[in-house]
C-alpha positions in Angstrom: 21.7 -14.4 -14.3 19.1 -11.8 -13.3 16.9 -10.4 -16.0 18.6 -7.0 -15.8 21.7 -8.9 -17.1 19.8 -10.1 -20.1 21.6 -8.8 -23.1 19.7 -7.4 -26.0 22.1 -7.5 -28.9 21.9 -4.4 -31.1 23.5 -6.2 -34.0 22.7 -9.8 -34.8 21.9 -12.0 -37.7 18.1 -11.8 -38.4 16.1 -14.7 -36.9 19.0 -16.0 -34.8 18.9 -14.0 -31.6 17.1 -15.4 -28.6 15.9 -13.5 -25.6 15.7 -15.2 -22.2 13.4 -13.6 -19.7 14.4 -14.4 -16.1 12.4 -13.0 -13.3 13.3 -13.8 -9.7 10.7 -15.1 -7.3 9.5 -12.4 -5.0 6.3 -11.2 -3.2 4.6 -9.7 -6.2 5.4 -12.6 -8.5 5.9 -15.6 -6.2 6.5 -18.1 -9.1 9.1 -16.1 -10.9 9.5 -16.8 -14.6 11.9 -18.2 -17.1 10.9 -18.0 -20.8 12.8 -17.9 -24.1 11.8 -16.1 -27.2 13.2 -15.9 -30.7 13.8 -12.2 -31.5 13.0 -10.8 -35.0 14.2 -7.3 -34.4 16.1 -5.0 -32.0 14.9 -3.6 -28.7 13.6 -0.2 -27.9 12.5 1.6 -24.7 8.8 1.7 -24.2 6.8 3.8 -21.7 3.1 3.1 -22.3 1.2 0.2 -23.6 -2.5 -0.5 -24.4 -3.3 -3.4 -22.0 -6.1 -5.0 -20.0 -5.4 -6.5 -16.6 -6.7 -9.8 -15.4 -9.3 -7.7 -13.4 -10.6 -6.2 -16.6 -9.0 -2.7 -16.2 -8.2 -1.7 -19.7 -6.6 1.4 -21.3 -3.2 2.9 -21.5 -0.8 1.7 -18.8 2.6 3.2 -17.9 5.2 0.4 -17.9 8.6 0.2 -16.2 11.0 -2.5 -15.2 11.3 -3.4 -11.5 14.6 -4.2 -9.9 15.3 -6.3 -6.7 16.6 -3.2 -4.9 13.3 -1.5 -5.4 14.4 0.9 -8.1 12.9 1.2 -11.5 14.5 0.4 -14.9 13.3 1.1 -18.5 11.0 -1.4 -20.0 12.3 -2.8 -23.3 10.1 -4.0 -26.2 11.2 -6.0 -29.2 9.5 -8.1 -31.8 9.6 -11.9 -31.3 8.2 -14.9 -33.1 4.9 -16.1 -31.6 3.8 -19.4 -33.0 0.1 -18.6 -32.5 0.1 -14.9 -33.6 3.1 -14.5 -36.0 5.1 -11.6 -34.7 4.3 -10.2 -31.3 6.0 -7.6 -29.1 7.8 -8.8 -26.0 8.0 -6.3 -23.2 10.5 -7.0 -20.4 11.8 -5.2 -17.4 14.2 -6.0 -14.5 14.9 -8.9 -12.3 11.6 -8.4 -10.6 9.7 -8.1 -13.9 7.5 -5.2 -14.9 5.2 -2.8 -13.0 2.3 -1.4 -14.9 0.3 1.6 -13.7 -3.2 2.4 -15.1 -4.5 5.8 -15.7 -6.6 5.5 -12.5 -3.4 4.6 -10.5 -3.9 0.8 -10.1 -0.5 -1.0 -10.1 0.0 -4.5 -11.4 3.1 -6.7 -11.5 3.9 -8.9 -14.5 6.8 -11.1 -15.4 6.6 -9.9 -19.0 4.1 -8.9 -21.6 3.5 -10.4 -25.1 1.4 -7.9 -27.0 0.2 -7.2 -30.5 2.4 -4.6 -32.3 -0.3 -1.9 -32.2 -0.4 -2.2 -28.4 2.8 -0.2 -28.0 1.8 3.4 -27.4 5.2 5.0 -26.8 
C-alpha cells in the first residue's frame, strides 16, 4: 500500500487509531520508510512549518506531499503519541514522502516530519 493510500479516519475512538507511514524507495529517499504512530487526533492540511534542515537552514518551510508520478499532494498533519516528547505533530505526504522548500528556495526531501505542536505555521 502506497502512503497516498494511507487512510486518516475522520471518526475514531480516541487513542485507538494508528497511522502507518509508507514511503517508497526512490532517488531522493533511497531507503524509503515504514513507521507506525498512534494518533491522538484527526488530520488537517498543512502548508508551512517551522523547521531546520540537516544542513542548518532554519525558518519557515513550505511543505507538500510528493507522489511517484511527480505530482504534488497536500501534506497532512495530525497529533500522535511520542514516547519521548508526549504529543508531537506527524506531517506526512505522498508515496514519495514530503518536499520542503525554504524561503530561500532550497528543496529538501523527507519521509515524514515529527514536530512540536507550535512548529505548524499554517
